N, C-alpha and C positions, 0 to 999 in steps of 0.2 A: 676898729683898728687897735685901739688900746687893749680891748678885751682879748683879741687874738694874740697880741704880743705877750700878754700876761699868761695866757694858756700855754704858749710855746715855751715861755721861760720856765713854767712849772714842770713841763714835760722834760725839758733839758736837765733840770735839777734832779728829777727822779731817775733819769737815765744815768746821770753821773754817779749816782749812788750804787748802781748795780755793779757787782763784782763778779767777773767771770774768770775761772781758774781752769786751766788745761791740766788734765791728770792722765798720765800714761802708764800702761802696763803691757808686758809682753805676753801675758797669759791669754788664752782664747776667751771669747765672750761668755761661754757657758761654764768655764771653770769656776769652782766655788770661791776662789779669791776674787775674781772679777765680778761675780755676782755680789760679793760683799762690798766691792768698790762702788757699785751702783747703789747699794743700800746706804752706804756712807754719804754719797752725793745727795740722795733723796732726803736723808735726815737733816743735812745742813740746809738744803733748800727749804724744807718744811719749817725748821726752827727759826730761820731768818726771814720767813714769809716771802721767799723768792728773791731776796736781796742778793744772796750768794748763789751762783750757779757753777757747779763743778762739772765740767765736760770730761767724761771718761772715754779714753781712746784705747781699746783693747788690741791684743794680738800683734803688738809691736808696730802699730801703725805709725807712731811718731819716733819712739826710741826704745831700746832694750839694753839690758846688761849695763856695763860701765858707761856706755854712751848716755843712758838715761840718768845715771847718777851725775855725770858732768853737766848735763843739760839743766838739771834742777839747781846744781851748785852755781852755775853761771847765769841763771835767769832765763835761759833759752826756753825752759819749760817751767811751769809753776809748781806742779806736784807730780808725784808718781809713787809706785810701789815696785820693789825689785828684790831679788834674792840677796841675802846678806853678803854672800861671797863677792858680789859685784862692787861692794863698798870696801872690800878688804885692802885694796891698794891705797885707799885714803885713810881707812880706819882699821888697821890690822887686827885689833882686839875683837872685832865682831866675828872673826873666824872661830872664836871659842864655841859658838853655837853649832858649828859643823864638825867638831871633833867627835868621832864615833864613840858611843857608849858613855859620854860625859853626862848627858841628860836622859832621863827615862821617859819624859812626856812633856807636853806643853804647859801643864800646870806648874811643873818645877821650873821651867824656863820663865814663865810669867812672874813667878816669885822673885827670881833674880833680876828680871827686866825692870821690875818696879822697885828694886832695891839698889844697893851700891853698884852692882855690875852694870845695870842699865844706866845709872846716872853718869858713870865714867864714859861709857860709849856714846851716850847722847851729847855729853859735853864736847867730846872730840869731834863729833859730827857738826855741832854748832860752830866750833872753832874753824871748821873747814867750809862753812857757808851753808849748812843744811840743818834744818829743824826737823827732828824725828818726832812724829806725833804718837805713833803706836806701831804694832807689828801685825802682820798677817801670818796665820799658821798654815803652812804649806801641807802639812800632814807627814806621815811616815816617809822620810826623805831619802833613805839609802836602800831602796829595793833595786835588785839587779835582774834584768832579763837577758837571755842569750839563747842561741840555737845550737851550741856545741855540746854542752853536757850540763848536768845538774851541778850547781856550785854549793857544795855542802861543807867543804873544809878549805882552808887557805891554799892547800896544795892543788886544788881544782882550778885555780886561776892561772896557773903557769901557762905562758904562751898565748894568752888571750888578749885581744885588743878591745878594750872596754871604754866607752865614753864616760867621762866624769862630769858631774853636773855642778860642782863647786871646787874651789882650790883645795880645801881640806879633803873632800871626797876623792879628788884626783890623787892626793897623797895616800889616801887609804887604799885605793886600788893598787897603787905601786907597792905598798907594804904587803898586800895580799899576794903579790907576784904577777899581777897583770901589767900590760902595757897601756897606760891611760891615754885617752885621746880627748882633746877639748874641741867639741863642736857644739853649736847651738841646738836647742831642743827641736827646732823646726827642721833641722837637717838629719835627725836621727833615723826617722822612718826609712828614708831612702838609703841611708848608709847601712842599716840592718838588712834591707831588702837586697842590696847589691853585694853585701858581704864585705864591704870595706871596713866595717867593724864587726866584732863577734858578739858584742853585747853592749848594754848601756845601764848606767846607774841613774836613778831618778826617784821621784816620789810616786806613790801608788796612783795618785790622781792622774799623772801624766801618762802612765802605762795605759790607763783606760781611756782618757779623753783624747789622747793622740793616737790611740789604736795600735800601739807597739806590739800588742799581743798577736796581731795579724802577721808579723814578721819575726816572731820569736817562738821558742818551744818551751823554755824553762824560765822559772822565776824564783828568786831567793828573796824572801821577806825577812829582813834582819832586825827591824825596829832598833837600829843603832843610832839613828840621827833624826832630828826634827828641826828643819831649817826655819829660820825667821825671815820674814819679808818686811823690812821697815817701810812704813808709810811716811813719805818725805814731802817737805815744802821748802823752797829756797828761803834762807834766813832773811834776806832782804825783803822778799815778798811778804814773809810772815811779819816782819817789823812794820810794814806799810799798812797792815790790816787794823781796823778799829778793834779796841779791846773786847767789845761785846761779840764781835765776829770770831775772834781768837777763842774766846770761852766756848762758844757754840761748837766750833770745829774740833777743839780738843776733847770736849765731852762726847761728841759723836764718834771721834776716832777711838776713844777709850771704850765706849760701848760696843763699837764694831769689833774691837779686839776680842772682847769677851764672847761676842756672838760667833766669831770665826772659830775660836778654840772649841766651843761647845759643838759647833757644826762639824768640824773636821773629825772629831772623835767618831761621830756617826758615819761620816763619809768614808773614813778609812775602813770601817767594817764592811761597807757596801763595796768599796773598791777591791778589798781582799776577796770577798765572795765572788766578785766578777772575774778576777784574775784566776782564782782557783777553778772556775768553770771553763776557762779557756787555755790555761797553761799547766804544765807539770810544775806544781808549786811546792816550795820547800820553806819551812820555818825552822829557826835555830832551836835546838834543845839546849838545856843548861850546860851540858858538857861542850857542845859545839860552840855555844856562845863564849865560853871561857877560852876556847882555842882561837876564836876570832879576835877577842879582846887582847890576847897575848900578841898575836901577829900585828895588831893595829897600834900597839904601844908607841912605835916610832912617830906616829902622827902628832901626838901630844908634844914630843920633844921638838919636832919641826915647828910647831906653833910657838913654843917658848924661844927657840932660836930666832924666829922672825919678830917677836914682840918684846924680848928681853925681860927686864924686871917687871914691867907693866903686865906682861902676860903671866908671869909667875904669880903676881898679886891677884889677877882676875881668877886664876885657877884656885888660889887659896880661898878667895871669897866664895867661889862656887861650892867648894867642899866644906 
């Protein structure tokens, strides 16, 4: 009897030490961001010898968008990854990463993320109850598909209803002359098929993985934006974790960020080749890029209007 009690007590102690964290994403299981989420979870489990188990729930099974952000903040969800624009209501400065033509690639973004710009944004997130560990690289994020006509110049957007994938990209579509529509990515295929929207702005990966090429004719690859997807954990949950677990999770998140950036550069090349094989595809020349940049200048002004002196300072740091 005493031996049995001792064994049960030991099992209870081991069980109590196990840490299970629920992690949500709205991206499909096969998307490169979700595959990286699984990689992150495995790394943490391996480094903690199974002490920490991160359960990844893909495809919006639990939460998506701003609901995911609020769930992490309130503790209804432990962890998650979401597009930066979903955090803009709480942390307006994060929209700087979605202003078209401000950043040329993810290496540039990573430099600022690890510098003063990132420190300011992460502090604001922590003040709101969210610890940001790293970011996921979505890929070339402002590609536009449609079935009406090739979109080569700002004038080509007149009269078109186009889905915007973030707040800043919605403003960009408006500046180009389109009528932006905000719907979730899961609704876009049917909306394109029915003709309730004429086109959609998104990342290259979504065009391929969500098969929007089946309900579109033209694609414009602008290389104007590279969205960041912050990897989050609730601040209270983070504070409750042992220091050694925190160190493992932060190291794994940082390593995963580097992995995703290297991966997405290759993925974008494959996505582009796939799109070119299925749609009439257009890429901006230098002169056309200059015309788009001029048309999109109001987006930066809108960002500053929303963020005030803090936004001006963030842009100064970026430049």
